[in-house]
VOKEVEX-314838 format. One record per residue (C-alpha): z, x, y; residue in three letters. Coordinates in nm, 4 decimals. Layout:
<Z: Z; X: X; Y: Y; res: ALA>
...
***
This chain:
<Z: -5.3747; X: 3.4568; Y: -6.4138; res: MET>
<Z: -5.6191; X: 3.2822; Y: -6.1879; res: SER>
<Z: -5.5666; X: 2.9839; Y: -6.3855; res: LYS>
<Z: -5.2360; X: 2.9568; Y: -6.2906; res: ILE>
<Z: -5.2783; X: 3.0557; Y: -5.9583; res: LEU>
<Z: -5.5297; X: 2.7876; Y: -5.8984; res: LYS>
<Z: -5.2615; X: 2.5377; Y: -6.0636; res: ARG>
<Z: -5.0035; X: 2.6357; Y: -5.8165; res: LEU>
<Z: -5.2231; X: 2.6068; Y: -5.5406; res: PHE>
<Z: -5.3401; X: 2.2581; Y: -5.6662; res: LEU>
<Z: -4.9434; X: 2.1812; Y: -5.7134; res: ILE>
<Z: -4.8801; X: 2.2975; Y: -5.3550; res: LEU>
<Z: -5.1328; X: 2.0703; Y: -5.2165; res: ILE>
<Z: -5.0474; X: 1.7818; Y: -5.3906; res: LEU>
<Z: -4.6762; X: 1.8339; Y: -5.2775; res: PHE>
<Z: -4.7733; X: 1.9016; Y: -4.9391; res: GLY>
<Z: -4.9812; X: 1.5768; Y: -4.9064; res: SER>
<Z: -4.6696; X: 1.3858; Y: -5.0136; res: PHE>
<Z: -4.4564; X: 1.5211; Y: -4.7616; res: ILE>
<Z: -4.7166; X: 1.4713; Y: -4.5245; res: GLY>
<Z: -4.8104; X: 1.0955; Y: -4.6095; res: THR>
<Z: -4.4040; X: 1.0354; Y: -4.6049; res: ASP>
<Z: -4.3758; X: 1.2324; Y: -4.2446; res: MET>
<Z: -4.6586; X: 1.0049; Y: -4.1554; res: TYR>
<Z: -4.5246; X: 0.6662; Y: -4.2763; res: VAL>
<Z: -4.1886; X: 0.7308; Y: -4.0850; res: ASN>
<Z: -4.3704; X: 0.8531; Y: -3.7848; res: TYR>
<Z: -4.5644; X: 0.5191; Y: -3.7796; res: MET>
<Z: -4.2327; X: 0.3225; Y: -3.8896; res: ASN>
<Z: -4.0624; X: 0.4518; Y: -3.5807; res: MET>
<Z: -4.3329; X: 0.3267; Y: -3.3464; res: LYS>
<Z: -4.3092; X: -0.0216; Y: -3.5008; res: ASP>
<Z: -4.1526; X: -0.2782; Y: -3.2678; res: PRO>
<Z: -3.9074; X: -0.4145; Y: -3.5340; res: ILE>
<Z: -3.7942; X: -0.0534; Y: -3.5753; res: TYR>
<Z: -3.7462; X: 0.0219; Y: -3.2317; res: LEU>
<Z: -3.5667; X: -0.3344; Y: -3.1780; res: SER>
<Z: -3.3243; X: -0.2348; Y: -3.4171; res: ILE>
<Z: -3.2866; X: 0.1145; Y: -3.2619; res: LYS>
<Z: -3.2056; X: -0.0742; Y: -2.9324; res: ASP>
<Z: -2.9007; X: -0.2418; Y: -3.1191; res: LEU>
<Z: -2.7310; X: 0.0447; Y: -3.2200; res: GLU>
<Z: -2.5182; X: 0.1441; Y: -2.8891; res: SER>
<Z: -2.4244; X: -0.2548; Y: -2.9170; res: ASP>
<Z: -2.3050; X: -0.2669; Y: -3.2518; res: TYR>
<Z: -2.2197; X: 0.0754; Y: -3.3824; res: ASN>
<Z: -1.8385; X: 0.1212; Y: -3.3781; res: ILE>
<Z: -1.6801; X: 0.5036; Y: -3.4145; res: ASP>
<Z: -1.4337; X: 0.5717; Y: -3.7030; res: SER>
<Z: -1.0558; X: 0.6054; Y: -3.6199; res: ILE>
<Z: -0.9022; X: 0.9202; Y: -3.7919; res: ASP>
<Z: -0.5841; X: 0.8502; Y: -3.9787; res: ALA>
<Z: -0.2377; X: 1.0120; Y: -3.8113; res: VAL>
<Z: -0.0796; X: 1.2483; Y: -4.0226; res: VAL>
<Z: 0.3100; X: 1.3090; Y: -3.9471; res: GLU>
<Z: 0.4763; X: 1.5767; Y: -4.2049; res: ASP>
<Z: 0.4894; X: 1.3313; Y: -4.5239; res: ASN>
<Z: 0.3433; X: 1.0356; Y: -4.3472; res: TYR>
<Z: 0.0387; X: 0.8881; Y: -4.2891; res: ILE>
<Z: -0.0871; X: 0.5889; Y: -4.0524; res: ILE>
<Z: -0.4184; X: 0.5159; Y: -4.2199; res: PRO>
<Z: -0.7551; X: 0.5299; Y: -4.0178; res: GLY>
<Z: -1.0308; X: 0.3272; Y: -3.9752; res: LEU>
<Z: -1.3911; X: 0.3151; Y: -4.1105; res: ASN>
<Z: -1.6852; X: 0.3335; Y: -3.8525; res: GLY>
<Z: -1.9323; X: 0.0680; Y: -3.8567; res: VAL>
<Z: -2.3160; X: 0.1440; Y: -3.8084; res: GLN>
<Z: -2.6498; X: -0.0391; Y: -3.8614; res: ILE>
<Z: -2.8347; X: 0.1007; Y: -4.1420; res: ASP>
<Z: -3.1347; X: 0.1348; Y: -3.9671; res: VAL>
<Z: -3.3832; X: 0.1748; Y: -4.2813; res: SER>
<Z: -3.2570; X: -0.0853; Y: -4.4873; res: LYS>
<Z: -3.2415; X: -0.3235; Y: -4.1772; res: SER>
<Z: -3.6181; X: -0.2396; Y: -4.1028; res: PHE>
<Z: -3.7177; X: -0.2716; Y: -4.4841; res: LYS>
<Z: -3.5541; X: -0.5888; Y: -4.4958; res: LYS>
<Z: -3.7117; X: -0.7394; Y: -4.1643; res: MET>
<Z: -4.0430; X: -0.5802; Y: -4.2074; res: LYS>
<Z: -4.0769; X: -0.7585; Y: -4.5493; res: SER>
<Z: -4.0486; X: -1.1090; Y: -4.3615; res: LYS>
<Z: -4.2404; X: -0.9761; Y: -4.0568; res: GLY>
<Z: -4.0191; X: -1.0660; Y: -3.7815; res: VAL>
<Z: -3.7133; X: -0.9324; Y: -3.6121; res: PHE>
<Z: -3.3779; X: -1.0948; Y: -3.6426; res: GLN>
<Z: -3.0310; X: -1.0041; Y: -3.5553; res: VAL>
<Z: -2.8811; X: -1.1834; Y: -3.8519; res: SER>
<Z: -3.0684; X: -0.9707; Y: -4.0962; res: GLN>
<Z: -2.9143; X: -0.6473; Y: -3.9515; res: LEU>
<Z: -2.7920; X: -0.4579; Y: -4.2364; res: VAL>
<Z: -2.4499; X: -0.2343; Y: -4.1603; res: PHE>
<Z: -2.2782; X: 0.0572; Y: -4.3356; res: LYS>
<Z: -1.9356; X: 0.1835; Y: -4.3259; res: GLU>
<Z: -1.8329; X: 0.5486; Y: -4.2758; res: GLU>
<Z: -1.5172; X: 0.7238; Y: -4.3644; res: LYS>
<Z: -1.3234; X: 0.8586; Y: -4.0871; res: PRO>
<Z: -1.3178; X: 1.2635; Y: -4.0380; res: HIS>
<Z: -0.9439; X: 1.2547; Y: -4.1191; res: ILE>
<Z: -0.8787; X: 0.9809; Y: -4.3982; res: SER>
<Z: -0.5825; X: 0.8748; Y: -4.5862; res: ALA>
<Z: -0.7594; X: 0.9067; Y: -4.9188; res: THR>
<Z: -0.7573; X: 1.2966; Y: -4.8410; res: ASN>
<Z: -0.3865; X: 1.3014; Y: -4.8446; res: TYR>
<Z: -0.2763; X: 1.0931; Y: -5.1615; res: PRO>
<Z: 0.0713; X: 1.1961; Y: -5.1797; res: LYS>
<Z: 0.1509; X: 1.1157; Y: -4.7952; res: ASN>
<Z: 0.3700; X: 0.8026; Y: -4.7563; res: ILE>
<Z: 0.2122; X: 0.5226; Y: -4.5490; res: ILE>
<Z: 0.4477; X: 0.4326; Y: -4.2921; res: ILE>
<Z: 0.2128; X: 0.1679; Y: -4.0907; res: ARG>
<Z: -0.1331; X: 0.0236; Y: -4.0920; res: GLY>
<Z: -0.3723; X: 0.1088; Y: -3.8200; res: ASN>
<Z: -0.3149; X: -0.0864; Y: -3.5298; res: PRO>
<Z: -0.6645; X: -0.1614; Y: -3.4767; res: SER>
<Z: -0.6216; X: -0.4181; Y: -3.7699; res: LYS>
<Z: -0.4468; X: -0.6487; Y: -3.4996; res: LYS>
<Z: -0.2169; X: -0.7697; Y: -3.7917; res: GLY>
<Z: 0.1010; X: -0.7075; Y: -3.9676; res: VAL>
<Z: 0.2315; X: -0.7530; Y: -4.3386; res: SER>
<Z: 0.5536; X: -0.8643; Y: -4.5013; res: PHE>
<Z: 0.7332; X: -0.7201; Y: -4.7877; res: VAL>
<Z: 1.0286; X: -0.8789; Y: -4.9571; res: THR>
<Z: 1.2084; X: -0.8723; Y: -5.2837; res: MET>
<Z: 1.3752; X: -1.2340; Y: -5.2007; res: ASN>
<Z: 1.2336; X: -1.5000; Y: -5.4214; res: GLU>
<Z: 1.3599; X: -1.7800; Y: -5.1785; res: SER>
<Z: 1.2127; X: -1.5803; Y: -4.9146; res: ILE>
<Z: 0.8799; X: -1.5734; Y: -5.1240; res: ALA>
<Z: 0.8979; X: -1.9674; Y: -5.1989; res: ASN>
<Z: 0.9169; X: -2.0264; Y: -4.8047; res: LEU>
<Z: 0.6072; X: -1.8020; Y: -4.7344; res: LEU>
<Z: 0.4216; X: -1.9726; Y: -5.0067; res: ASP>
<Z: 0.4961; X: -2.3135; Y: -4.8686; res: SER>
<Z: 0.3713; X: -2.1746; Y: -4.5054; res: GLU>
<Z: 0.0659; X: -2.0185; Y: -4.6930; res: VAL>
<Z: 0.1526; X: -1.6616; Y: -4.5523; res: VAL>
<Z: 0.0373; X: -1.3664; Y: -4.7810; res: PRO>
<Z: 0.3078; X: -1.1023; Y: -4.8635; res: TYR>
<Z: 0.4066; X: -0.8345; Y: -5.1138; res: ALA>
<Z: 0.6916; X: -0.9008; Y: -5.3523; res: PHE>
<Z: 0.9006; X: -0.6011; Y: -5.5034; res: LEU>
<Z: 0.8871; X: -0.7187; Y: -5.8582; res: THR>
<Z: 1.1336; X: -0.5637; Y: -6.1445; res: THR>
<Z: 1.1787; X: -0.7015; Y: -6.4879; res: LEU>
<Z: 1.4599; X: -0.9047; Y: -6.3728; res: ASN>
<Z: 1.2832; X: -1.0885; Y: -6.1172; res: ASN>
<Z: 0.9240; X: -1.1278; Y: -6.2310; res: TYR>
<Z: 0.7582; X: -1.4523; Y: -6.2570; res: GLN>
<Z: 0.3929; X: -1.5229; Y: -6.2499; res: ASP>
<Z: 0.4201; X: -1.8075; Y: -5.9950; res: SER>
<Z: 0.4039; X: -1.6279; Y: -5.6863; res: TYR>
<Z: 0.0843; X: -1.8013; Y: -5.4946; res: ILE>
<Z: 0.0208; X: -1.6009; Y: -5.2006; res: TYR>
<Z: 0.2516; X: -1.2931; Y: -5.2871; res: GLY>
<Z: 0.0892; X: -0.9571; Y: -5.4316; res: THR>
<Z: 0.3404; X: -0.8148; Y: -5.6872; res: GLN>
<Z: 0.4500; X: -0.4183; Y: -5.6228; res: ILE>
<Z: 0.5722; X: -0.2568; Y: -5.9038; res: ASN>
<Z: 0.9555; X: -0.1699; Y: -5.8233; res: TYR>
<Z: 1.0792; X: -0.1164; Y: -6.1771; res: GLU>
<Z: 1.2976; X: 0.2221; Y: -6.1764; res: LYS>
<Z: 1.3820; X: 0.2168; Y: -6.5429; res: ILE>
<Z: 1.1089; X: 0.0337; Y: -6.7237; res: HIS>
<Z: 0.8151; X: 0.1216; Y: -6.5141; res: PHE>
<Z: 0.5612; X: 0.1441; Y: -6.7357; res: GLU>
<Z: 0.6845; X: -0.2060; Y: -6.9395; res: GLU>
<Z: 0.6410; X: -0.4063; Y: -6.6090; res: LEU>
<Z: 0.3204; X: -0.2087; Y: -6.5276; res: GLU>
<Z: 0.1516; X: -0.3015; Y: -6.8892; res: ASP>
<Z: 0.2669; X: -0.6877; Y: -6.8145; res: LYS>
<Z: 0.1055; X: -0.6854; Y: -6.4567; res: LEU>
<Z: -0.2043; X: -0.5369; Y: -6.6149; res: VAL>
<Z: -0.2171; X: -0.7670; Y: -6.8785; res: LYS>
<Z: -0.1682; X: -1.0610; Y: -6.6171; res: ASN>
<Z: -0.4440; X: -0.9099; Y: -6.3942; res: LYS>
<Z: -0.1482; X: -0.8558; Y: -6.0956; res: GLN>
<Z: -0.1517; X: -0.5121; Y: -6.0917; res: ASN>
<Z: -0.2729; X: -0.3061; Y: -5.7803; res: ASN>
<Z: -0.2459; X: 0.0538; Y: -5.6596; res: ASN>
<Z: 0.0588; X: 0.0081; Y: -5.4077; res: LEU>
<Z: 0.3952; X: 0.1255; Y: -5.4843; res: CYS>
<Z: 0.7050; X: 0.0910; Y: -5.2472; res: TYR>
<Z: 0.8793; X: 0.4224; Y: -5.1608; res: TYR>
<Z: 1.1861; X: 0.5080; Y: -5.3494; res: ASP>
<Z: 1.3196; X: 0.8514; Y: -5.4704; res: ASP>
<Z: 1.3489; X: 0.7533; Y: -5.7853; res: GLU>
<Z: 0.9634; X: 0.6149; Y: -5.8194; res: LEU>
<Z: 0.7764; X: 0.8303; Y: -5.6193; res: TYR>
<Z: 0.6762; X: 1.0789; Y: -5.8626; res: ASP>
<Z: 0.5979; X: 0.7574; Y: -6.1260; res: ILE>
<Z: 0.4225; X: 0.6065; Y: -5.8539; res: CYS>
<Z: 0.1781; X: 0.9160; Y: -5.7893; res: LEU>
<Z: 0.1231; X: 0.9893; Y: -6.1660; res: SER>
<Z: 0.0039; X: 0.6211; Y: -6.2095; res: ASN>
<Z: -0.2533; X: 0.6869; Y: -5.9280; res: GLY>
<Z: -0.0634; X: 0.4403; Y: -5.6776; res: LYS>
<Z: -0.0465; X: 0.4647; Y: -5.3075; res: ARG>
<Z: 0.2925; X: 0.4818; Y: -5.1468; res: VAL>
<Z: 0.4192; X: 0.3177; Y: -4.8681; res: PHE>
<Z: 0.7629; X: 0.2040; Y: -4.6851; res: THR>
<Z: 0.8673; X: 0.0019; Y: -4.4251; res: LYS>
<Z: 0.8096; X: -0.0025; Y: -4.0595; res: SER>
<Z: 1.0750; X: -0.2088; Y: -3.9336; res: ILE>
<Z: 1.3444; X: -0.4660; Y: -4.0875; res: VAL>
<Z: 1.3875; X: -0.7937; Y: -4.0274; res: MET>
<Z: 1.7527; X: -0.9753; Y: -4.1307; res: ASP>
<Z: 2.0194; X: -1.1446; Y: -3.9719; res: LYS>
<Z: 2.1765; X: -0.7713; Y: -3.8415; res: ASN>
<Z: 1.8201; X: -0.7199; Y: -3.6937; res: TYR>
<Z: 1.6860; X: -1.0318; Y: -3.5757; res: LEU>
<Z: 1.6318; X: -0.8761; Y: -3.2107; res: LEU>
<Z: 1.3867; X: -0.6349; Y: -3.3947; res: ASN>
<Z: 1.1442; X: -0.9232; Y: -3.3446; res: TYR>
<Z: 1.0774; X: -0.8083; Y: -3.0097; res: LYS>
<Z: 0.9753; X: -0.4405; Y: -3.1480; res: LYS>
<Z: 0.7203; X: -0.5711; Y: -3.3772; res: ILE>
<Z: 0.3497; X: -0.4564; Y: -3.3167; res: GLN>
<Z: 0.0456; X: -0.4417; Y: -3.4733; res: SER>
<Z: 0.0246; X: -0.2316; Y: -3.8029; res: GLY>
<Z: 0.3821; X: -0.3059; Y: -3.8985; res: ASP>
<Z: 0.4899; X: -0.3484; Y: -4.2451; res: ILE>
<Z: 0.8363; X: -0.5581; Y: -4.2202; res: ILE>
<Z: 1.0743; X: -0.5884; Y: -4.4859; res: PHE>
<Z: 1.2118; X: -0.9300; Y: -4.4749; res: LEU>
<Z: 1.5775; X: -0.8737; Y: -4.5815; res: GLY>
<Z: 1.7607; X: -1.1132; Y: -4.8075; res: ASP>
<Z: 1.9930; X: -1.2498; Y: -4.5185; res: SER>
<Z: 1.6924; X: -1.3798; Y: -4.3258; res: LEU>
<Z: 1.7285; X: -1.7331; Y: -4.2982; res: SER>
<Z: 1.4658; X: -2.0010; Y: -4.3103; res: SER>
<Z: 1.4706; X: -2.0636; Y: -3.9607; res: ASN>
<Z: 1.4762; X: -1.7127; Y: -3.8496; res: ASP>
<Z: 1.1584; X: -1.6508; Y: -4.0618; res: LEU>
<Z: 0.9926; X: -1.9123; Y: -3.9114; res: LEU>
<Z: 1.0581; X: -1.8224; Y: -3.5764; res: PHE>
<Z: 0.9405; X: -1.4533; Y: -3.6461; res: ILE>
<Z: 0.5909; X: -1.5979; Y: -3.8151; res: ILE>
<Z: 0.5512; X: -1.8067; Y: -3.5098; res: ALA>
<Z: 0.6349; X: -1.5156; Y: -3.2826; res: GLU>
<Z: 0.3910; X: -1.3160; Y: -3.4458; res: ILE>
<Z: 0.1284; X: -1.5489; Y: -3.4333; res: ARG>
<Z: 0.1974; X: -1.6313; Y: -3.0618; res: PHE>
<Z: 0.1158; X: -1.2542; Y: -2.9800; res: ARG>
<Z: -0.2329; X: -1.2717; Y: -3.1315; res: GLY>
<Z: -0.1522; X: -1.0737; Y: -3.4530; res: LEU>
<Z: -0.2631; X: -1.1807; Y: -3.8075; res: GLN>
<Z: -0.0213; X: -1.1581; Y: -4.1259; res: ILE>
<Z: -0.2048; X: -1.0171; Y: -4.3562; res: LEU>
<Z: -0.2317; X: -0.9112; Y: -4.7314; res: PRO>
<Z: -0.0588; X: -0.5551; Y: -4.7510; res: LEU>
<Z: -0.3745; X: -0.4164; Y: -4.9181; res: SER>
<Z: -0.5748; X: -0.5288; Y: -4.6561; res: LEU>
<Z: -0.3415; X: -0.3980; Y: -4.3861; res: LEU>
<Z: -0.3299; X: -0.0617; Y: -4.5179; res: LEU>
<Z: -0.7366; X: -0.0412; Y: -4.6140; res: SER>
<Z: -0.9486; X: 0.1672; Y: -4.3850; res: GLU>
<Z: -1.2200; X: -0.0778; Y: -4.4481; res: ALA>
<Z: -1.2898; X: -0.2895; Y: -4.1423; res: ARG>
***
């Protein structure tokens, strides 16, 4: 019995010494000029996360926070023996209310802090014009209009009858993604395939040209068939004039910075 107690006593001493050593090392690190310099920058570089906005069955994604990873930054700089802002290591943190916690909610727009918008269309002429202007867009694809020549287009499975067949084709050609455009007939099958459902924020075609005045950051803009080339070029110019980017849809809807 005494031998067991002695062994336990030795284990406790060793365990305590390990803890004590770690605490001492951490304490000394916190006094290091490099460590202190990194800590001084936290208020300048750290950005708070933005919570998602939930409205009934709809959602506007949040935005991750960004923080200096003090431990990794210190380790990186300490190995070089010098403090350098360029060597800072950052980490992102999910918002408290995140779109990932509401997988069935329909995304109605991107976070306005993205300072951008995205285009969605199912018109091939519009897609070709966007390609020529080097503008990203999402293309609603069916088996009838599928092609692999969309240069800047992300193909979204919009096949209502043979969804799985088109999905297999997109997967085979490495064109599949986790986004799905809202439709009553597609909603359940999109969810069952692990896709995130979104819908348009605003429509732009010849009947709604004045809608360009309503465009704001975060909008998912549906480009209708009746939109002329000149009108589309005007809309692109107007968006850029306002200081907004035209982003790939996956980037607009992501909570990543």
